[in-house]
N, C-alpha and C positions, 0 to 999 in steps of 0.2 A: 682711797678705796682699799679694802682688804677682805679676806675671806672670799665667800661666794657671792660677790655682787653687793656686799653691804656698803653703805655710804655713810659719810660722817654727818654730824648734826649741823655743822656750820654751813651757811649758804655759800656755795662755791662761786667763784667768778666765772665769766662766760667761757673762757678757754678750759678751765678745769672741769666745769660742768659738761662741756661738749666732749672732752676726752673721756670723762666718766660714762657719759651716755653711749659713746661709741663702744666702749668696752662692754657695757651692759648689753647692748643690742647684739654684739658679736656672740656673747655668751648665750643670750636668748635664742639666737639662731641655732647654736649647737644643741640647745635643749628643745628644739623643734617648736619654739614659740608657745611654750606651755605656761608662761608667766611665773617662772621659777628662778629667773636670774637675780632677782632682788628679793630679799626677805620681806614678806608682807605684800609683795606685788609691785609691779612697775608703776602703777598709778601714784603711789606715794612719792616716788622719785620725780615723776612728771610734775606733780603738784609743787614740789620744792624747787623745781627748776624753772617755773614759769616766769620768775623775775628776770632771769638771764636769757631764757629762750621762750618768750611768750607765744611764738608761732607753733609750738609743738602740738597743741590741741586743735589747730586750724587745718592740719593736714589730714586729708581723707585716708582711710575711713574712720579716723578717730573723732572727727568733728561731731559734736553733739552727743558723744557717749564717752565711755571710759575703756581703758585697755582690757580690763578683766572681762568685759561683755563681748569683746570681739572673738571671732573664730580664729584658729591658728592661721588660716590662709589670709584673713584680713590683717592680722598682726604682722604677717610677713610683708604684705604690701605696704603697710604703714612704716615698718622699720626700714624697708628699702628706700622709701621716699625720704625719710629722715636722714638716712646715711647720705643720700644724694645732696640734701640741703647742707649737711655738715661739711661735705667736701667742697662746698662753695658753688655747687651746680644748682640750676633751677630745679625745684622740687618735682621729681617724676611721680606722677600719680597714675597707676595703671588704669583706673576706672575712667579717667578723662585725661589722656596723654597730653603732655604739654606740646605746644606748637613746635614743630620741628624747626630748629634753628639751622639756617643754611650753613653747612660746614665750610670750613676753610678749604678751598679747592686743593685737592691732592694731585700731585703729579702722578700720572698713570705709571704703574710700576713697569720698568723696562724688562723685556724678556732677555734674561741673561743667557749667555751661551758659554760653554766651556771651550777650551782650546780645541776640543774634538768636534765642536759645532753640534752638540747634542740638542735635538729638538724634543721638548717635553710636551706631553699631553696630560690631562687630568687623570687618565687611566694608566700612566706610566708606572710600572711596578716599583715598590719601595726599593728593591735591590738594585734598580737601575737609576736611582736618584743620586748621581755622583756627587752632588753638592752637599750631601749628608755623609758624615764620617762613616766609614764602613763598620767600625765597631759600634756605632750608635744604632745602625739599621736593625739588627736583630732584637735589640731592646725595645725599639719602637714597635716592632711587630707584635711584641707581647701586649701592647695597648690596642691591638686589633687594627693597626695601621697597615694597609696593603698597597696603597698607591699615593700619588700626589694629591688627589682629591681628599683622601683621608687625612693627610698631613695638614692641609689647609683648614680642615674642619676638626682638628684636634684642639678644641677650645679650652681655655684655662678654666680651672675650678673657681678661681677668684683672682683679684688683683691686689697688690700691695701699693698703697700710696705713701711714698716716703716723705711726702710733705705733711702727712697726717700721722704722726708717730705718737706713741705713748711715752710719757715721762717715766724714767726708770723707777722713780719712787712710787708710781701709781700702778706698776705691773701687777697682774694677778697670777699667782703660781698655778700651774696646771693649764693655763690658757695659751692660745697662740696669739702672739702680738708682734709688733714691730717697734724697735727702739733705734735711736741713732745717737752718736756721740763721738768725742775725740779719743783716739787711741792713746792710752797712758802707759800701756805696757804690752809688749809683743815678744813671746818667747816660745821655745820648744819644750816639750816634756816627754819623757820616756814612759808613756802610759798607753795602754791599748795595744793593738797589733802594730808591727813594724810598718812604716819607719817612725812611729810615734805620733804625737799630736802637737798642734799649735794652740797656745792659750793666748787669747787677745782680751785685754781689759779696756773697757771704754767708760768714759764719764760724760754725762750730759749736763752737769751742773746741779742735778737733783739727786744723783746717786751713781753707783758704779755697777756694771754688769760684766760678767766674764763669759766669753764664748770659747768653747773647746771644740776643735776640729780634729777628730780622730782620723788617723791615716793621712793627714794633710799637713804634715809638719812644715812643708814649703811655704805655707801661708804666713808663717812667722816672719819671713823675709819680705813678704808682699806688703803687710800692714806696718807702716812706720809710725813712730810716736808723733802725735799731732795730726795724723790723717783723720779725715771725717768719714766714718763708715756707718752703714745702716745694717742691722741684723733683723731677720724675721724668722720666728720659730716658736717652739713651745718653751714657756718659762718654767724653769725649775729652781729649787732652792738647794744650795750647797754651802755648808758652813755659814749660814745666815746671810748669804749673798745671792742675788739673782744670777741665774746661769742659763745658758743655752748650749745645746749640743748639736754640732753640725748644722747651724742655721743657714738660711739663705742670706747672702750678703751682697752689698753693693758699696763700692768706694765712690764717695761723692766729691765733687770739686769743692775747693775752698770757698768758691762764690755761692755755694748752696747753703751756707749757714752764716749766722752772725751771733754774737753774744750780746745779751741785753746790757745796757749801760750799767756799770758798777756791779756786774754779776757774771758768773761763769755759765749761767743758764743758756744752753745752746738752743737756737731757734732756726729750724730749717726754712729756707725761703724758696728753694727751687730744687726739684729732684727729677725733672724730666717727666715723661709719661708714666702712667700707672704701670707697674711691673707685673706681668702675668705669672701666675703660679699654676703649672699644668699637672694633670694626673701623671703619675710616674710609676716606676717599677724598680725592682732591685738593681742597683748598679747604674741607674739612669738619673743623673743629677739635673737640676733645673737649668743650669747654664747650657748644657748640651741640648736640651729640648728647645730652649729659646732660640739657640743658634739654628737648629734644624727647622723650626717653624718660620723664623724670619726669612731664611733662604727659600723656604717653600712658598711663602707669600710673594717674594720677589719674582719667583719663576712661574707661579701659578695664578696669581690674581687676574692677570690680563686674559687668562684663558676662560674665565667665568663669563657666561652669557646671561644677561638679565632676562628673566622669563615672566616677570609680572608686568602687566600693562601700566602705562603712565597713569591712566584713569584710576586704576585700583590703588596704586601707590599714593596718588594725590588724595583720594577719598579717605584714606586712613592714616595719612601722614607717615608713610613708610619710607625709610631711606633706601638708597640704591644698594644693590646686592654687593658690589665690590667694596663699597665703603663700609657696609655692615660687617662683612667678613673681616676686613682689616681692623675695624674698631672693636670687634670681639676680642682680638688679640692685643692691640695697642691703641686703646682709646686715649683721646686728649683730655677727656673729662668723664666724670661718672654719668652725666646725662647722655653723652655720646655712646657710652657702653650700654646704657639702658635702651636707647633707641635701636642700637644694633641688635641687642638680644630680642627686642620686641619684633623686629622685622624677621629674624631668622626663626623665632618660635612660631610666628604666623605661617611662614613658609612650610614648616613641618606639619602643622595642623591642617593647613590648606591642602597639602598633598594627600594627607590622611583622608580628609573628607572626599576629595575628588576620587581617590582610589576606591572608596566605598561606593560612591554614587555611580562611578563608571562600572563597577562590578554589578550593581543592581540593574543598570541600564542594559548591559550585555545579557544578564540573566533574563530580564523581562522580554528581550527581543528574540530569545530563542524560541523556536517552534517545536521543541522536542518534549513538551510537557505532557502530562496525563490529565484527561478530563474525568473528573469525578462527578457523576450525574447527581446533582442536588435533588432533582425530582424523585429519584429512586431512594436517595438517602434520607430525605426529610421524614417520611413516615416511620422509618426505623428509629431515627434519632428521637422523634417526638414520643414514640412508644417507650423507648428506654428512659427518657426523662420523666415520663408519667409514672414509671415503676419505682422511682426514687421516693424516699419519704421526706423530701424537701424540694422547694422550688428554686430555680436558678435566679440569681440576682440579675439586675438590668445589665451590669457589666458582662456577666457570663453569657447571657443571651445574645448581646450585641457582638461579642467576640466570636462566638460560635457561628453566628450568621455570616460574619466577614470571612471566616476560614472557609466555610462551604462555598461562598461566592467566589473566593480566590481560586479554589480547587476546580471549580466548574469552568474556568476560562481556558484551561489548557496551557496557561503560562505557569511555569514552576513557581509555587508559592515559597516565599522565604520570610518567615515571621518569627519573632521572639515574643513569647507570652511570659510576662512577669506580673507579680502581684504580691500582696501581703500574704503572710503565712496563714493558711486556712481560708483563702479567698476562693478556693475551688478550681485550681488550674487543671488538676488531673481529670476531673469529670468532663471538662470542656475538651481536653485532648482525646479522651476515650470516645466521646461522641463523634469527633472527627474521624477517628479510626474506624468506628462502626459504619459511618457513611462510606468510607473508603471500601470496606469489606462488601457493602451492599452493591457497590458498582463493579464488583468482581475483581478487585485488586487487593493486594496484601498490605497490611499495615504493620510497622515495626516500632516498638518502644524500647529505647536503649537507656539503661541506667548506668551510672559510673562504677558500681560495685555489684558483685554477685548477691550480696545481702539485700541491697536495694532492689535489684531485679526480682529476687524471690518475693519480696514484700509486694511489689507491683503485681506479680503473678497471682498471689494469694488474694490481694485486695480486689483485683478485677474479676477473678473467678468468683469471688463472693458476691460482687455487684451483679454479675451476669447469671448467677446461680448455675455456674458451670459444673459439670460432673465428669468423672473419669470415663475414658473411652475404652471399651472392651478390646483387649489385645494390644493396647498401647501403654507405654510407661506412665503409670498413674501420677508420678511426681512431676512430670514434665509435659503431659498432654491432657487437655480438658476439652469438653464438648459443650457448647451452649447454643440455645435457640435465640436467634435474633428477634427482639421484640417487634411484634406487628409486621412480620415479614412472611406470613403464611407458612409457618413452621420451617423456615429456612434455618439451617444450623451452620455455625462456624466452628472451626477448630483453632484453639489457642495453644501455643506451645511456649516452653521455656528453654532457652539455649544459653547455658553458662559453661565456663571452662571446667568446673569440677564434676560435671556429669560423667557417668561411666562411659567408656569409649563406645560401647555398642549402642547405648541410648543416644549419645551425641550424634552418632552416625545416622541413626534413624530419624532424628529431628532434622538434621541437615537434608536428608532425602525428602522429607515431607515439605520443607521449605522450597527446595529446588523443583519439585514436581507440582507445586501449587496446592498441596493438600492442607498446608498450614495457612490460615487466614490472618491470624493475629499473632505476631511473633514478639516475644518479650525476652530481652537478654542484655548482655553487656557488650564490651568491645569484641567479644567472640563473634558477634554478628558480622564483623568487618574482615574476618579472615578469608583467605582466598577460597577455601573449600566450601564457604557458605555462598550459595548462588540462589538469589531470589528469582522466582518464576515471573512475578509481575508486581514488583514493589510499587505502591502508589503514594504512600505517605510515611515519612520517617519522623518520629517524635524523639527528640533528644532531651532527656530529663537531666536537670542539674548540669547544664551544658558547660559551666565553667570548670567542671572536674574532668572533662574529656580533653584529649590532646587535639591540636589542630588537624594533624594528619588523619586521625581517626574519624573526625567528623567529615573531613573532605572525602575520604574513601567512600562513605555512605552516599554522598551526593554526586559523585563522579560516575554516574551510571546513565545508560541510554535505554529507554527514555528516562529523563531525569525525574526522580520522585519529588513530591512536595516536601518541604522541610518545615517543621515546627519545633523550635527550640524553647525549652521551658527553664526558667530560673526559679530556684527554690525560694529565693528572697528577692526583694526589689533591687534593681541595679542602679548604681550612682549615675547621675546625668552625664558626667564626663565620659564614663565608659560607654554609656548608651549611644553617645554621639561619635565614638571613635571605634572601639572594638566591635560594636554591633551596628556601625553606621550603614552597612549594606543591607540590613534587615528592617522590615517594617515592625515597629514595636507596638504590642497591644498590652495594655495595663489593666489589671483588675484591682480596683481601689475599694469596692464596696464588699464588706463582709456579709455573710448570710444573716438573715434576720434572727434576733434573739441573742446574738453574741454580746457578752458583757466584758468590760475591760478586766484583764487579769492583774491581780495584785502580786507584785514581785517583791520578795524579801530576802535578806541576807542572813545566813546562819554561820557564824564564824567563831563561836565559843560554846561552852557547855550549856549555858542557859538558853541561848537561841536555838541550839540543836535540839534540846529537850522540848522546847516549845514547838518546833517543827514536827517532831514525832507525835506530839500530842494533837497537833492540828490534823494529821492523817487519821489518827484514831477517832477523833471527833467527826471527821467527814465520813468515815466508813460507818460509824454508828448511825449516821443519817441516811445510810443506804447508798453512799457514793463510793467511788474507787480512786486509786492513786497509782502513779508511776514513780519508780525510783530508778534513775538512769545513772550508769557508771561508765567511765571512759574505756575500761579494760574488761576483758572476759575473765581473766585469771590474774592473780598477783604477779608483779614483775619486780625483778631485782634492780632493774635499771630505772624504771619510771615510778615515781612516788604518786600513786593515784589509786582510787577505789576500784575494785574489780567486782563484776556481777556475781561470780560464784561465791566469793568471800562474803559480800554483803547479803546475799540470799540466805546463806547459812546463819550469819550473825542476826539478821532481822527476824528470821523464822524462829530462832531460839530465844530471842531477847525482846526487843521493842515491840514486835508484832506477833508474839507467840500465840495470842488469842485470835489472830486473823488468818485468813487464807492467803498465803503468799505464793506467787508464781514466778517462774524464771524463763527468760527469753534472751537468746543470744545468737550470733551468726553461725556458730559451729553446729547448732542443732540441725537435724534433718528436717526437710520440708514438711513432712507429715506431723512431726513433733511441734513445729512452729504453728502449723494450722490448728492443731489441737489446743495449744495454749491460747491462741487468739480467739478461738471459738468459745473457750471457757470465759475469757474476759468479756466477750460480747454478751454471754448469757449471765454475766455477773456472778459467776462461780469463783472468781478470783477477786480478792479485795485489793491487794497490793501486788503490782507486777514489777519485779526487779529485772531490769533489762540493760542492754548496751544501746548505743544510738541506733540500733536496728529499727526502733520505733519512730524514727524521725520522718518517715514517709509512709503513706498508705495506711495509717492507723487513725481511725475515726471512732472514738468512743465518747459520745456525748455525756455519759454518766461519770466520766473521770474529771475530778475537780482539783486534784493536787499533782503537781509535777515537782519532784525533788531531784535536783541534779547534784550528784556527788562529785567532789573534786572539780567544781565548776571552772576553776582556773585553767583546766586542761582543754577546754573547748573554745573554739573561735566564737567571735561575737555573733556571726550569722547562724552558726549551729545552735548557740544558746537560744536565740530568738526562734529558731525553727522548732526546737524541742518544746519550748514554752507554748508554741502554737498547737501542740497536740492536745491541750486542754482548753477549756473555755468554749467548748462547742455545744454546750447545752444551755439551759436557762438559769442554771445555778452559778453563784459566785465561785470563781476559781482562783487558785493560788500557785505561784511558782516559787520554790525555795532554792536558793543558790547556796550550797554547802561548800565552803572554801576555807583553806588556811594559808592562802598564798601571801607571800611577801613581795612578789614580783611586781614591778611598777606597771608594765604593760598589761599583765593579766588583771591587776586591780583596776586599771583604767577601763578595760572591757567590761568587768563586772559592774563598775559604776555606771557605765553607759546603759547597760541592760536594766539596771535598777531604776534609772530615771526616765526611761521611755519605752512605750509599747509600739511606737511608730516604726514600722519596718523600713520605710523610705529614709527616715532620719538615721536609723541605725546603720543602713547601708553606707551612707555618706561618712559616718563616724568610723566604720570599719575600714573603709578605704583610706581615710586620713591616718588611722593608727598603723595599718599594715603596709600601706603603699600599694600601687597597682600591680607590681610584679608578684608580691606575695598574695594579694587579694585574688588575682586571676590565675596565678600560676605563671612563673617567669616566662615560659615559652610562648604564652599566648596573650599576655597583657597588652602587647603592642607598644606600651610606653617605654619598654626597654630599647626599642629601636630609635627613640628620639634622643637627640644629643642636647637640644636647647630647651624645648618646651617641657613644662612640668604640669602636673595635675592641678596646680593652682591657677593655671592660665585659662580660667573659665571664660573671661571676656573675649580673649583672642580666639578661643575655640568657637564661640558663638558667631563671631565675625567670619571665621573661616567657613563654618557651616552655611551661613547666609550667602557668602560669595560663591561657594561651590554650588549651592542650590540654584542661584541665579544663572550661573554659567551653564548649567544643564537643565534649565527650566523647560526646554522643549522635549526633554527625555531622550535626546540623541547626543552623539559625541561630536557633532558638527562644530560647535563653538570651540571645543578643545582642539580639534584638528586644525582649526583656522590659525592657530599659533604654533608653528612647528617646533620652535625652541622650547615652548612650554610642554608640548606633547612629548617631546623627547625626554625632558626632565622627569615628567610624570611616569613615563615608561621605565626609566631607570629606577625610580623610587619604588614603583609597584612590583618590580622584579623580585624584591625582598619579601613579598607576601605580607603587606601591612595588616590587612584585615583578616578576620577570623575564618569565615567560610569561603571555600574555594568553589 
């Protein structure tokens, strides 16, 4: 093999094909299973390898299909199973785990004691673990290790199997690999920092490799000519020779290798257990970590208490806890490591689910809720809906009915409303807020930014036909008549951080004294000086853009208000079952009648850009309107992206000089924004150049073109949300993505948007591309708290959800508390606030 995964034309023998496949799969893993490890795709290699490895296509989930058709998560599972087979283990298939082979009985680790008879517990602080070298402890602390429990759970990133090494002539430059051979030369060199370096040259019969150990000149005396050693690290090229710098190393016994008859080709026959490779930090070498973890296991394994029942373990073929932890570090085989990881990943997900369900149970059993009288609210809600120029979908009607029913029970409601862009989440939430107002309680709507809060304020004021109130700040206070309520009026206010001090103080006074009925704002609503007189319902829009503490502060009130969280776009199932596991999820899948699919196109050169401008001119000539969205308000010296001010001037004077072009951005004052949007609604503006301020609260059925400038600067969800601002009328609509990006991830996002209008599918792709931490925001994704489970463990997650639901089927904590060991472990885990809402 050579280059980036290219393979030779001749049919390889079994060993060579297996080695090549092993290298390819390792490269594919680094490339996140994007089918780029082999030129032309991995299917070609699989096809050419069927003679020597006919079982490749029989391993799930590849059976009956091809590699290119699999999703990255499925490719990952197939590759893991293949690697297990290549290592000589039974093929591990996550979808249908192999029967658990009874492990060789391990001797229970003995509790070791120092001469001072130190007694350790799992909570013994790191600085008191005397069996770890005192110079190593502060370095381990940099890996977030605080006690003995953390040391035991400092799991390896990977394992090196020294019985499965790459021949030196087959190494790939730039890749991480393991090689083994006989030392042919060992010497010191005066290079690098004092005391110099050791240079070790090895030969495995197929080629030579030089390992350079900077600042470790003493190793030249440790490695003797003829010794058998194994090196693991990044392969480099130096003077036409394969080289490693400061690789991991192991000296192997002479019995670990043999030479083939008539050849110097070295064959390793035994190299002990798989060697763990741990996460590290500056100055902390693998040998020090291995020594520390081995001693931690010897002292701590016996302290672990099994908390899963025998029935549950037998039902899903889970191994015992102590064996699983030991095998995560030092497995005897790839299958044993697979089974260990499967058990511990389930444990994390199971605890996650129980934490969420426990919170929901505790929430529902509180008697400090607020009763929203649905009989009073229904006439108002019905009259409001009758005033709209459209009918609710079945989804919307059923969702609203369930919200009103929940709020009438007196048990604090906790719901998440998700749905496709344009499915009408806001009107459902507004209806619930009006019902709350009718019952004499306040309703609050929080948006993540001031710009979005202002848009909500303007949009709702327009829907309720609200007017300024004499003597009150006209930009932040409006008065509206509740539909069908006998001329009852409500006061809606806007509270954001940028308001003048005097206005802000007046708004806070109105909220505290109960004069304000409908409060719209940002996190400013959560400040201590904002006191609600009688908050009944809190609606959190775009909940993933709020911090956990901010949301918690809103709900930690007595009596506790009802909570309705809204997601701008659909939420991936894995996050729905984890981060939002304590909320009841309501989904709007049906779009309003008359919606037509939006045609999305790419404009990335002069010809396609000119075609896009012509499309807008053509649509305007038919009496329709268009949006042009830019990521920036004004040009930036740091970020190369289109700005609204610059594009407004360019388009007004150039491409659209014969059209009426408007401008809207977040720095404009509220009356200016309202004036612009009124002109758009009255069709006095043909083309509106704007920032993403229009991504919420803008409903212009006559708009048929959305042109997104510098589209590579937007996230996948935001691109889909902007696209959803059009296609709301009966005319065909078009979304144009203007981009000149050469970035791989940005182009992948663009490609996904071009190929799908399905928000649920896009949400899954966005999560795959960005990962849960970036998708949700690192502090609240929850997945950052997990050490073993990953977002690909969908099957385990479903098992965990089912088992947790069964355990709490009666809606109480009785079954949990019946197992004290388990209850104690759950309490320890949940003290770290796994789930999102408190």
